Backbone as a chain_set.jsonl record, in Angstrom:
{"seq": "MKVPITVTVNEVQRSSEVEPRLLLVHYLRDVLELTGTHIGCETGLCGACTVHLDGEAVKSCLMLAVQANGRSIATVEGLAVEGELDAVQRGFWEEHGLQCGFCTPGMLMSAHDLLRRSPDPTEEEIRRALGGNLCRCTGYQMIVAAVQNAARNLRTEKHATRRSRSGRQAKAPARGRK", "coords": {"N": [[-7.926, -2.408, 27.656], [-7.578, 0.186, 25.387], [-5.059, 2.009, 23.596], [-4.307, 5.248, 22.475], [-2.805, 6.011, 19.321], [-0.786, 7.812, 17.005], [0.384, 7.825, 13.818], [2.444, 8.354, 10.947], [1.825, 7.151, 7.88], [3.012, 6.184, 4.88], [3.201, 8.873, 4.205], [0.786, 9.902, 5.141], [-1.025, 11.047, 7.822], [-2.222, 9.058, 10.443], [-4.569, 8.16, 12.956], [-5.385, 6.092, 15.651], [-7.006, 3.869, 17.98], [-5.565, 1.345, 19.773], [-5.0, -2.063, 20.888], [-2.591, -2.603, 23.413], [-0.896, -4.762, 22.94], [-0.919, -5.249, 20.226], [0.624, -6.161, 17.244], [2.774, -4.345, 14.987], [2.629, -5.177, 12.281], [0.097, -6.346, 12.164], [-1.461, -4.114, 12.781], [-0.985, -2.503, 10.529], [-2.022, -4.157, 8.462], [-4.632, -5.046, 9.356], [-5.956, -2.958, 10.698], [-5.366, -0.574, 9.266], [-5.702, -1.552, 6.758], [-3.685, -2.028, 4.854], [-2.484, -4.234, 3.014], [-0.197, -5.028, 1.698], [2.088, -5.463, 3.161], [3.353, -8.39, 4.199], [2.509, -11.23, 6.26], [4.516, -13.58, 7.533], [6.459, -15.564, 9.078], [6.205, -14.544, 11.688], [8.185, -14.339, 13.533], [10.343, -12.864, 12.89], [12.155, -13.95, 11.102], [11.669, -14.373, 8.338], [11.277, -11.996, 6.891], [9.174, -11.018, 5.3], [7.496, -9.074, 6.278], [8.775, -6.652, 6.268], [9.123, -3.19, 6.683], [9.628, 0.369, 6.471], [10.712, 2.311, 9.133], [10.835, 5.43, 10.248], [12.636, 5.761, 8.151], [14.377, 3.574, 8.285], [14.859, 0.091, 7.714], [12.705, -2.257, 9.194], [11.432, -5.179, 10.835], [8.15, -5.687, 10.918], [6.727, -7.517, 12.353], [7.987, -7.868, 14.675], [7.559, -5.784, 16.326], [5.597, -3.686, 18.351], [2.566, -1.95, 17.667], [2.138, 0.317, 19.22], [4.73, 1.138, 19.747], [5.412, 2.473, 17.508], [4.202, 4.887, 17.677], [3.892, 8.288, 16.948], [5.761, 8.208, 14.953], [7.199, 7.727, 11.634], [6.117, 5.678, 9.0], [6.836, 3.666, 6.197], [5.386, 1.718, 3.717], [5.165, -0.97, 1.368], [3.121, -0.197, -0.321], [3.507, 2.502, -0.541], [5.553, 2.96, -2.348], [5.262, 3.206, -5.217], [4.625, 6.055, -7.207], [1.989, 8.048, -8.118], [0.992, 5.965, -9.721], [3.224, 5.103, -11.094], [5.853, 2.803, -11.225], [8.523, 2.643, -8.908], [12.137, 2.878, -9.043], [13.244, 0.513, -7.919], [11.069, -1.257, -7.883], [10.686, -1.376, -10.681], [13.102, -2.564, -11.368], [12.763, -5.13, -10.279], [10.658, -6.025, -11.876], [11.732, -5.804, -14.479], [13.888, -7.615, -14.34], [12.732, -9.931, -13.665], [12.481, -10.568, -10.932], [10.819, -11.866, -9.143], [8.611, -14.464, -8.129], [6.293, -16.179, -6.885], [5.635, -13.97, -5.38], [5.229, -13.57, -2.653], [7.355, -12.963, -0.867], [8.183, -10.623, -1.958], [7.307, -7.874, -1.186], [8.789, -7.431, 1.214], [11.39, -7.867, 0.27], [11.61, -5.712, -1.563], [11.433, -3.516, 0.175], [13.692, -3.956, 1.795], [15.686, -3.801, -0.164], [15.414, -1.121, -0.917], [16.271, 0.088, 1.46], [18.948, -0.768, 1.542], [19.94, 0.491, -0.846], [19.621, 3.127, -0.257], [21.598, 3.467, 1.633], [23.83, 2.523, 0.326], [24.553, 3.3, -2.737], [25.776, 1.999, -4.894], [26.032, -0.951, -4.658], [27.939, -3.973, -4.101], [27.652, -7.354, -5.335], [27.919, -9.076, -3.172], [27.313, -7.346, -1.032], [24.615, -6.844, -1.615], [23.513, -9.45, -1.35], [24.051, -9.837, 1.379], [22.498, -7.777, 2.507], [19.956, -8.627, 1.815], [19.759, -10.913, 3.182], [18.164, -11.362, 5.443], [15.701, -11.868, 4.402], [13.594, -14.286, 3.253], [13.142, -16.356, 0.419], [11.245, -18.711, -1.071], [10.971, -19.611, -3.614], [12.951, -18.974, -5.516], [16.43, -18.962, -6.554], [17.595, -16.71, -5.76], [19.181, -15.366, -7.625], [17.924, -13.819, -9.672], [16.717, -11.941, -8.085], [18.913, -10.596, -6.944], [19.997, -9.602, -9.354], [17.869, -7.867, -9.949], [18.089, -5.916, -7.969], [20.606, -4.904, -8.608], [19.971, -3.813, -11.102], [18.138, -1.881, -10.287], [19.841, -0.22, -8.82], [21.523, 0.768, -10.832], [19.599, 2.126, -12.387], [18.733, 4.058, -10.537], [21.099, 5.533, -10.179], [21.398, 6.511, -12.78], [19.053, 8.036, -13.04], [19.561, 9.934, -11.035], [21.834, 11.149, -12.058], [20.773, 12.172, -14.465], [18.943, 14.013, -13.395], [20.684, 15.821, -12.131], [21.997, 16.753, -14.4], [19.895, 18.014, -15.777], [19.314, 20.051, -14.005], [21.514, 21.627, -14.252], [21.125, 22.828, -16.585], [21.567, 21.434, -18.925], [20.436, 19.183, -21.485], [18.365, 16.678, -20.321], [18.167, 13.163, -20.38], [15.554, 10.906, -20.235], [15.304, 7.928, -18.323], [15.0, 4.66, -19.744], [11.95, 2.783, -19.577], [11.013, 0.441, -20.357], [10.445, -3.094, -20.943], [12.932, -5.626, -20.972]], "CA": [[-7.818, -0.976, 27.524], [-6.912, 0.6, 24.18], [-4.13, 3.113, 23.666], [-4.316, 6.064, 21.24], [-1.548, 6.225, 18.645], [-0.8, 8.576, 15.778], [1.551, 7.524, 12.996], [2.381, 8.814, 9.563], [2.032, 5.964, 7.061], [3.104, 6.595, 3.48], [3.048, 10.335, 4.223], [-0.553, 10.271, 5.57], [-1.133, 10.859, 9.264], [-3.316, 8.143, 10.853], [-4.756, 8.026, 14.39], [-6.191, 4.908, 15.991], [-6.896, 3.304, 19.316], [-5.142, -0.043, 19.574], [-4.62, -2.85, 22.051], [-1.165, -2.439, 23.638], [-0.147, -5.93, 22.46], [-1.08, -5.378, 18.753], [1.84, -6.04, 16.468], [2.72, -3.353, 13.926], [2.2, -5.807, 11.061], [-1.356, -6.488, 12.236], [-2.017, -2.771, 12.713], [-0.951, -2.105, 9.114], [-2.903, -4.993, 7.656], [-5.989, -5.237, 9.828], [-6.586, -1.686, 11.037], [-5.219, 0.381, 8.167], [-5.994, -2.299, 5.515], [-2.571, -1.995, 3.947], [-2.166, -5.663, 3.026], [1.042, -5.313, 0.99], [3.036, -5.977, 4.149], [2.895, -9.764, 4.424], [2.781, -11.935, 7.507], [5.12, -14.87, 7.221], [6.846, -16.404, 10.205], [5.903, -13.836, 12.946], [9.327, -14.433, 14.444], [11.408, -12.031, 12.345], [13.121, -14.698, 10.324], [11.455, -14.425, 6.895], [11.418, -10.659, 6.276], [8.027, -10.63, 4.451], [6.798, -7.956, 6.898], [9.683, -5.508, 6.37], [8.675, -1.826, 6.376], [10.607, 1.379, 6.91], [10.306, 3.073, 10.308], [11.714, 6.605, 10.238], [13.64, 5.576, 7.099], [15.175, 2.359, 8.5], [14.102, -1.172, 7.543], [12.406, -3.036, 10.398], [10.478, -6.259, 10.663], [6.976, -5.188, 11.63], [6.187, -8.57, 13.219], [8.737, -7.85, 15.92], [7.371, -4.476, 16.921], [4.221, -3.36, 18.689], [2.051, -0.727, 17.016], [2.342, 1.492, 20.153], [6.102, 1.578, 19.646], [5.523, 3.331, 16.326], [3.478, 6.133, 17.952], [4.622, 9.515, 16.622], [6.837, 7.961, 13.97], [6.85, 7.646, 10.21], [6.214, 4.318, 8.467], [6.668, 3.519, 4.772], [5.094, 0.359, 3.327], [5.319, -1.219, -0.077], [2.102, 0.591, -1.041], [3.961, 3.892, -0.73], [6.689, 3.053, -3.258], [4.861, 3.728, -6.534], [4.11, 7.422, -7.154], [1.057, 8.337, -9.195], [0.848, 4.78, -10.6], [4.488, 4.794, -11.72], [6.717, 2.023, -10.399], [9.79, 3.286, -8.604], [13.283, 2.207, -9.689], [13.391, -0.835, -7.374], [9.989, -2.07, -8.422], [10.984, -1.572, -12.095], [14.21, -3.53, -11.435], [12.214, -6.465, -10.053], [9.851, -6.343, -13.03], [12.606, -5.977, -15.635], [14.779, -8.732, -14.185], [11.905, -11.108, -13.242], [12.938, -10.817, -9.583], [9.799, -12.437, -8.259], [7.845, -15.593, -8.684], [4.974, -16.156, -6.248], [5.408, -12.638, -4.892], [4.986, -13.457, -1.217], [8.499, -12.274, -0.242], [8.536, -9.399, -2.721], [7.267, -6.577, -0.466], [9.938, -7.348, 2.128], [12.579, -7.701, -0.576], [11.587, -4.344, -2.076], [11.722, -2.587, 1.253], [15.083, -4.173, 2.179], [16.507, -3.272, -1.258], [15.399, 0.35, -0.783], [17.111, 0.394, 2.597], [20.33, -0.96, 1.094], [20.326, 1.468, -1.896], [19.723, 4.421, 0.427], [22.893, 3.48, 2.328], [24.912, 2.153, -0.601], [23.982, 3.442, -4.091], [26.448, 1.149, -5.878], [26.42, -2.096, -3.878], [28.492, -5.172, -4.734], [26.783, -8.488, -5.23], [28.034, -9.549, -1.795], [26.536, -6.413, -0.191], [23.187, -7.099, -1.9], [23.16, -10.707, -0.739], [24.061, -9.657, 2.824], [21.342, -6.917, 2.864], [18.71, -9.38, 1.638], [19.91, -12.15, 3.973], [17.054, -11.48, 6.391], [14.444, -12.11, 3.654], [13.58, -15.631, 2.654], [12.371, -16.637, -0.758], [11.183, -20.193, -1.265], [10.748, -19.93, -5.041], [14.062, -18.675, -6.409], [17.795, -19.117, -6.047], [17.992, -15.336, -5.472], [19.949, -14.768, -8.741], [17.099, -12.791, -10.333], [16.478, -10.855, -7.086], [20.141, -9.841, -6.932], [20.024, -8.841, -10.608], [16.878, -6.826, -9.867], [18.619, -4.847, -7.126], [21.671, -4.286, -9.415], [19.287, -3.037, -12.091], [17.602, -0.698, -9.607], [20.946, 0.651, -8.458], [21.913, 1.447, -12.079], [18.518, 3.057, -12.726], [18.782, 5.17, -9.585], [22.239, 6.38, -10.525], [21.087, 7.161, -14.058], [18.055, 9.075, -12.749], [20.223, 10.969, -10.264], [22.709, 11.845, -13.011], [19.903, 12.949, -15.36], [18.39, 15.11, -12.635], [21.757, 16.784, -11.937], [22.268, 17.373, -15.687], [18.784, 18.918, -16.107], [19.409, 21.245, -13.115], [22.632, 22.45, -14.713], [20.758, 23.451, -17.872], [21.782, 20.541, -20.064], [19.314, 18.31, -21.845], [18.365, 15.408, -19.59], [17.512, 12.048, -21.082], [14.791, 10.074, -19.28], [15.685, 6.522, -18.378], [14.051, 3.759, -20.369], [11.132, 2.066, -18.6], [10.439, -0.728, -21.015], [10.876, -4.431, -20.589], [14.08, -6.092, -21.79]], "C": [[-7.034, -0.631, 26.267], [-6.107, 1.859, 24.42], [-4.217, 3.927, 22.382], [-2.912, 6.164, 20.649], [-1.809, 7.075, 17.397], [0.493, 8.296, 15.057], [1.348, 8.145, 11.628], [2.759, 7.6, 8.698], [1.924, 6.402, 5.597], [2.681, 8.033, 3.314], [1.608, 10.798, 4.55], [-0.641, 9.995, 7.093], [-2.386, 10.076, 9.603], [-3.374, 8.079, 12.374], [-5.696, 6.875, 14.642], [-6.104, 4.68, 17.486], [-6.656, 1.826, 19.164], [-4.877, -0.74, 20.903], [-3.098, -2.729, 22.206], [-0.317, -3.593, 23.066], [-0.236, -6.157, 20.95], [0.255, -5.204, 18.068], [1.667, -5.015, 15.348], [2.217, -3.958, 12.616], [0.679, -5.974, 11.034], [-2.066, -5.142, 12.204], [-2.087, -2.315, 11.251], [-1.975, -2.862, 8.276], [-4.371, -4.923, 8.067], [-6.692, -3.907, 10.178], [-6.558, -0.712, 9.874], [-5.537, -0.244, 6.776], [-4.944, -2.105, 4.448], [-1.969, -3.41, 3.891], [-0.942, -5.996, 2.197], [2.132, -5.841, 1.909], [2.567, -7.369, 4.546], [3.281, -10.295, 5.818], [3.319, -13.3, 7.12], [5.303, -15.673, 8.495], [6.383, -15.847, 11.577], [6.978, -14.012, 13.976], [10.535, -13.596, 13.952], [12.398, -12.724, 11.461], [12.922, -14.563, 8.812], [11.55, -13.088, 6.172], [10.228, -10.199, 5.428], [7.312, -9.384, 4.989], [7.64, -6.704, 6.956], [9.032, -4.217, 5.886], [9.798, -0.88, 6.792], [9.965, 2.168, 8.075], [11.29, 4.208, 10.421], [12.916, 6.395, 9.288], [14.541, 4.339, 7.256], [14.303, 1.111, 8.332], [13.951, -1.869, 8.895], [11.417, -4.125, 10.056], [9.285, -5.948, 11.549], [6.316, -6.287, 12.488], [6.906, -8.625, 14.584], [8.524, -6.567, 16.72], [5.861, -4.287, 17.213], [3.825, -2.063, 17.986], [2.273, 0.492, 17.912], [3.767, 1.972, 20.12], [6.307, 2.472, 18.447], [4.827, 4.668, 16.513], [4.381, 7.349, 17.72], [5.714, 9.358, 15.576], [6.301, 7.824, 12.562], [7.12, 6.231, 9.685], [6.025, 4.396, 6.927], [6.423, 2.046, 4.494], [5.28, 0.232, 1.844], [4.285, -0.433, -0.896], [2.54, 2.005, -1.303], [5.101, 4.019, -1.728], [6.324, 3.67, -4.597], [4.273, 5.149, -6.327], [3.25, 7.662, -8.352], [0.981, 7.181, -10.204], [2.148, 4.374, -11.293], [5.35, 3.962, -10.773], [7.976, 2.781, -10.095], [10.93, 2.418, -9.192], [13.47, 0.762, -9.163], [12.299, -1.741, -7.893], [10.222, -2.368, -9.909], [12.092, -2.617, -12.241], [13.682, -4.964, -11.234], [11.378, -6.901, -11.265], [10.749, -6.654, -14.223], [13.451, -7.238, -15.56], [14.035, -9.989, -13.703], [12.36, -11.536, -11.847], [11.906, -11.313, -8.622], [9.143, -13.599, -8.941], [6.465, -15.547, -8.037], [4.626, -14.775, -5.715], [5.237, -12.484, -3.384], [6.131, -12.693, -0.523], [8.783, -10.918, -0.82], [8.4, -8.11, -1.939], [8.44, -6.396, 0.49], [11.234, -7.141, 1.369], [12.721, -6.269, -1.079], [12.025, -3.356, -1.001], [13.196, -2.711, 1.724], [16.026, -3.611, 1.098], [16.54, -1.741, -1.193], [16.318, 0.786, 0.344], [18.598, 0.299, 2.213], [20.738, 0.176, 0.14], [20.384, 2.89, -1.305], [21.114, 4.567, 1.061], [24.056, 3.297, 1.389], [24.414, 2.177, -2.046], [24.591, 2.541, -5.154], [26.97, -0.126, -5.155], [27.038, -3.204, -4.697], [27.449, -6.268, -4.611], [26.78, -9.03, -3.803], [27.205, -8.668, -0.855], [25.031, -6.628, -0.384], [22.743, -8.372, -1.186], [23.103, -10.595, 0.808], [22.811, -8.835, 3.263], [20.044, -7.711, 2.763], [18.712, -10.692, 2.448], [18.8, -12.404, 4.971], [15.701, -11.663, 5.722], [14.531, -13.438, 2.961], [12.654, -15.699, 1.459], [12.379, -18.114, -0.97], [11.066, -20.571, -2.737], [12.012, -19.819, -5.896], [15.416, -19.066, -5.767], [18.383, -17.755, -5.806], [18.762, -14.655, -6.566], [19.195, -13.614, -9.362], [16.834, -11.616, -9.365], [17.726, -9.998, -7.027], [20.295, -9.0, -8.188], [19.046, -7.676, -10.61], [17.409, -5.636, -9.057], [19.784, -4.141, -7.869], [21.063, -3.378, -10.453], [18.781, -1.757, -11.452], [18.706, 0.293, -9.269], [21.414, 1.442, -9.677], [20.865, 2.47, -12.451], [18.552, 4.271, -11.817], [19.936, 6.103, -9.857], [22.012, 7.14, -11.795], [20.106, 8.309, -13.831], [18.69, 10.232, -12.025], [21.092, 11.814, -11.188], [21.877, 12.7, -13.95], [19.301, 14.16, -14.653], [19.465, 16.231, -12.431], [22.027, 17.512, -13.283], [21.153, 18.365, -16.033], [18.826, 20.16, -15.224], [20.515, 22.155, -13.583], [22.36, 23.054, -16.08], [20.986, 22.602, -19.084], [20.541, 19.725, -20.311], [19.426, 17.007, -21.078], [17.597, 14.359, -20.393], [16.82, 11.186, -20.05], [15.218, 8.655, -19.425], [14.595, 5.694, -19.022], [13.257, 2.988, -19.326], [10.551, 0.833, -19.198], [11.026, -2.031, -20.542], [12.04, -4.856, -21.516], [13.653, -7.037, -22.846]], "O": [[-5.916, -1.119, 26.098], [-6.407, 2.661, 25.303], [-4.202, 3.349, 21.296], [-1.941, 6.375, 21.376], [-2.897, 7.055, 16.822], [1.577, 8.499, 15.605], [0.223, 8.422, 11.212], [3.878, 7.093, 8.781], [0.897, 6.913, 5.15], [1.914, 8.378, 2.416], [1.25, 11.943, 4.274], [-0.373, 8.891, 7.567], [-3.475, 10.383, 9.118], [-2.335, 7.956, 13.022], [-6.687, 6.7, 13.933], [-5.238, 5.229, 18.167], [-7.43, 1.123, 18.514], [-4.572, -0.098, 21.908], [-2.386, -2.751, 21.202], [0.856, -3.398, 22.748], [0.304, -7.139, 20.44], [0.943, -4.207, 18.286], [0.568, -4.833, 14.824], [1.448, -3.311, 11.905], [0.048, -5.768, 9.997], [-3.163, -5.038, 11.656], [-3.112, -1.808, 10.797], [-2.703, -2.268, 7.48], [-5.25, -4.761, 7.221], [-7.897, -3.77, 9.967], [-7.57, -0.102, 9.529], [-5.625, 0.461, 5.77], [-5.268, -2.025, 3.263], [-1.049, -3.727, 4.645], [-0.664, -7.179, 2.003], [3.007, -6.588, 1.471], [1.51, -7.519, 5.159], [4.247, -9.849, 6.437], [2.639, -14.079, 6.452], [4.394, -16.38, 8.93], [6.195, -16.617, 12.519], [6.727, -13.855, 15.171], [11.609, -13.636, 14.551], [13.409, -12.125, 11.095], [13.897, -14.631, 8.064], [11.866, -13.043, 4.983], [10.263, -9.094, 4.886], [6.601, -8.712, 4.243], [7.258, -5.756, 7.642], [8.456, -4.172, 4.799], [10.79, -1.296, 7.391], [8.823, 2.619, 7.985], [12.473, 3.974, 10.667], [14.041, 6.796, 9.585], [15.396, 4.103, 6.402], [13.149, 1.088, 8.761], [14.918, -2.048, 9.636], [10.653, -4.007, 9.099], [9.392, -5.945, 12.775], [5.422, -5.983, 13.277], [6.485, -9.327, 15.503], [9.241, -6.308, 17.686], [4.998, -4.677, 16.427], [4.662, -1.193, 17.747], [2.565, 1.581, 17.416], [4.012, 3.135, 20.441], [7.313, 3.177, 18.385], [4.852, 5.505, 15.611], [5.495, 7.416, 18.239], [6.499, 10.277, 15.345], [5.09, 7.806, 12.34], [8.194, 5.667, 9.892], [5.151, 5.113, 6.44], [7.171, 1.199, 4.982], [5.525, 1.216, 1.147], [4.554, -0.051, -2.034], [2.004, 2.66, -2.197], [5.583, 5.133, -1.935], [7.015, 4.575, -5.065], [3.522, 5.387, -5.382], [3.7, 7.505, -9.487], [0.913, 7.415, -11.41], [2.161, 3.38, -12.019], [5.563, 4.365, -9.63], [8.467, 3.51, -10.957], [10.682, 1.357, -9.765], [13.83, -0.119, -9.943], [12.568, -2.871, -8.301], [9.982, -3.49, -10.354], [12.031, -3.462, -13.135], [14.101, -5.89, -11.929], [11.413, -8.077, -11.629], [10.547, -7.659, -14.905], [13.711, -7.871, -16.583], [14.665, -10.994, -13.372], [12.597, -12.719, -11.602], [12.081, -11.202, -7.408], [9.123, -13.703, -10.167], [5.552, -14.934, -8.59], [3.447, -14.437, -5.606], [5.114, -11.361, -2.893], [5.866, -11.852, 0.336], [9.541, -10.138, -0.242], [9.31, -7.284, -2.009], [9.019, -5.312, 0.561], [12.076, -6.338, 1.769], [13.803, -5.685, -1.03], [12.866, -2.487, -1.231], [13.852, -1.709, 2.011], [17.05, -3.011, 1.424], [17.594, -1.138, -1.396], [17.065, 1.753, 0.197], [19.391, 1.186, 2.529], [21.803, 0.764, 0.325], [21.116, 3.744, -1.804], [21.72, 5.638, 1.028], [25.138, 3.84, 1.61], [23.9, 1.169, -2.531], [23.989, 2.337, -6.208], [28.178, -0.344, -5.056], [26.7, -3.367, -5.869], [26.476, -6.129, -3.869], [25.726, -9.403, -3.288], [26.487, -9.172, 0.009], [24.269, -6.595, 0.582], [21.721, -8.379, -0.499], [22.23, -11.177, 1.45], [22.164, -9.162, 4.258], [19.124, -7.488, 3.55], [17.761, -11.471, 2.384], [18.526, -13.555, 5.309], [14.667, -11.621, 6.389], [15.442, -13.683, 2.17], [11.54, -15.177, 1.478], [13.449, -18.718, -1.043], [11.064, -21.758, -3.063], [12.126, -20.51, -6.908], [15.491, -19.442, -4.597], [19.601, -17.649, -5.657], [18.996, -13.451, -6.468], [19.762, -12.54, -9.561], [16.742, -10.461, -9.78], [17.618, -8.772, -7.058], [20.675, -7.831, -8.116], [19.326, -6.625, -11.186], [17.195, -4.483, -9.431], [19.929, -2.922, -7.769], [21.568, -2.279, -10.68], [18.967, -0.67, -11.999], [18.529, 1.503, -9.413], [21.672, 2.641, -9.58], [21.216, 3.596, -12.804], [18.413, 5.4, -12.287], [19.788, 7.323, -9.778], [22.394, 8.306, -11.892], [20.29, 9.409, -14.352], [18.412, 11.389, -12.339], [21.086, 13.042, -11.109], [22.237, 13.848, -14.211], [19.166, 15.223, -15.258], [19.165, 17.419, -12.548], [22.254, 18.722, -13.304], [21.439, 19.453, -16.533], [18.406, 21.231, -15.664], [20.461, 23.359, -13.332], [23.224, 23.702, -16.67], [20.629, 23.009, -20.189], [19.688, 19.596, -19.432], [20.438, 16.31, -21.159], [16.55, 14.624, -20.985], [17.449, 10.773, -19.076], [15.476, 8.199, -20.539], [13.408, 5.985, -18.869], [13.809, 2.58, -18.304], [9.667, 0.219, -18.601], [12.014, -2.044, -19.809], [12.094, -4.476, -22.686], [14.485, -7.52, -23.616]]}, "num_chains": 1, "name": "protein.A"}
């Protein structure tokens, strides 16, 4: 017996009928065809499936799709706006914070969650926030640098927005490669 659900995914309302035992990660990938959310361990240990549920980072392999009924989900596909990388994605690009890319969607979503809560995190806070995301390619140094870069970019963008609202000339942040 299938169950009807309605969720908002990346600001688009979606309705489906799903098996009650369908995991959220499989709903996103197989039903909605949003394959940026990766399936790794399916036990919640690797973090590759991290998405935001009502603004909070969750591991979508540990949640049933029916549990998301009536809620808002953000996936890695929703980060870029009109083809422009967001500050966290730019940070990963500028600091070479990825190698094979398998862990990257989860890292990006976890980094967003951290920076929402702590706009100027210490290295220790970054490492703790990313502790639930495993990367088999790096020593995490470039990933930590990417999150630090993103935090700086977000603070600069916020400062520029405040300055432009107050009538002063705002300077756009650089988006080029180092």
